[in-house]
Structure formats: structure tokens, C-alpha cells
PLY file of the C-alpha trace (Angstrom):
ply
format ascii 1.0
element vertex 84
property float x
property float y
property float z
element edge 83
property int vertex1
property int vertex2
end_header
0.00 0.00 0.00
1.60 3.26 -1.11
0.86 6.56 0.56
2.26 10.03 0.38
4.96 10.72 2.91
4.44 13.68 5.22
6.45 16.11 3.10
4.45 15.25 -0.03
1.18 15.54 1.90
2.14 18.96 3.31
3.22 20.21 -0.11
-0.06 19.22 -1.77
-2.19 20.55 1.09
-0.25 23.84 1.19
-0.72 24.33 -2.56
-4.45 23.65 -2.30
-4.87 25.91 0.72
-3.07 28.72 -1.04
-5.35 28.34 -4.03
-8.51 28.16 -1.89
-7.56 31.19 0.18
-7.08 33.31 -2.96
-10.65 32.68 -4.15
-13.00 35.61 -3.84
-16.19 33.58 -4.21
-16.99 30.59 -2.01
-14.26 31.35 0.50
-13.02 28.51 2.65
-14.27 28.50 6.23
-11.86 29.39 9.02
-12.40 26.10 10.86
-11.36 24.18 7.74
-8.17 26.21 7.44
-7.35 25.68 11.11
-7.96 21.91 10.81
-5.76 21.74 7.71
-2.96 23.60 9.50
-3.17 21.17 12.43
-3.00 18.17 10.08
-0.02 19.73 8.31
1.81 19.74 11.62
1.10 16.07 12.40
3.63 13.72 10.86
1.83 10.36 10.80
4.51 8.48 8.85
5.50 6.38 11.88
1.88 5.27 12.40
2.03 3.24 9.17
4.21 0.62 10.87
1.68 0.30 13.67
-1.46 0.26 11.52
-0.28 -1.93 8.63
-0.27 -5.23 10.62
-3.96 -4.63 11.42
-4.80 -5.12 7.74
-5.26 -8.57 6.24
-2.31 -10.01 4.31
-4.83 -11.47 1.81
-7.68 -8.95 1.55
-10.87 -10.08 -0.16
-13.12 -7.81 -2.15
-12.04 -4.33 -3.05
-8.60 -2.97 -2.26
-8.40 -1.62 1.33
-7.99 2.06 2.07
-4.57 3.24 3.13
-4.45 3.32 6.96
-2.72 6.72 7.10
-5.40 8.26 4.89
-8.07 6.75 7.13
-6.34 8.12 10.23
-6.13 11.60 8.67
-9.83 11.43 7.80
-10.71 10.41 11.36
-8.60 13.22 12.82
-10.23 15.71 10.45
-13.68 14.54 11.57
-12.67 15.01 15.21
-11.23 18.47 14.55
-14.39 19.55 12.71
-16.64 17.91 15.34
-18.42 15.62 12.88
-20.53 13.01 14.62
-21.12 10.53 11.82
0 1
1 2
2 3
3 4
4 5
5 6
6 7
7 8
8 9
9 10
10 11
11 12
12 13
13 14
14 15
15 16
16 17
17 18
18 19
19 20
20 21
21 22
22 23
23 24
24 25
25 26
26 27
27 28
28 29
29 30
30 31
31 32
32 33
33 34
34 35
35 36
36 37
37 38
38 39
39 40
40 41
41 42
42 43
43 44
44 45
45 46
46 47
47 48
48 49
49 50
50 51
51 52
52 53
53 54
54 55
55 56
56 57
57 58
58 59
59 60
60 61
61 62
62 63
63 64
64 65
65 66
66 67
67 68
68 69
69 70
70 71
71 72
72 73
73 74
74 75
75 76
76 77
77 78
78 79
79 80
80 81
81 82
82 83
């Protein structure tokens, strides 16, 4: 399972944030910017070694999601106070 390393993730997120913040219409909400900045500061690369053994060596069905991406999504939900 390949994922972006932290530096690649930060670079892509920074570029997107810069582009979103320059928009005049449909401006990005402050809480989204703050959550993105927090995620940019969290290097989750080491968590891959912990999470990877939790995945099946022979997955059935569709290809599993990358565990780091899932962890980032969960953290984003917590930061934005999503309940479901």
C-alpha cells in the first residue's frame, strides 16, 4: 500500500490551501483552514508501521484504504466535530 509521505502531503495541502484562500467567491471556512494547519503539523509516517499489521495479508473484495489516509480522515472529523 503506497501513501504520500508527510512532506508530499504537506506540499499538496499547502498548494491547495493557497489556491482556496485566494478565491474571492466561495471562501473557505476558518475552521477548515485551522484543521488543515493542524494536520499539516502532524507527521503520521510512523503510524504506518503500527497500523499496517492490522490489515489482512490477503484482503478479499475491493482494495483496502490506506491506513494513514483513514487516520487523517478520522482526525479531520474530530477536529471539525463531525458526529457521523
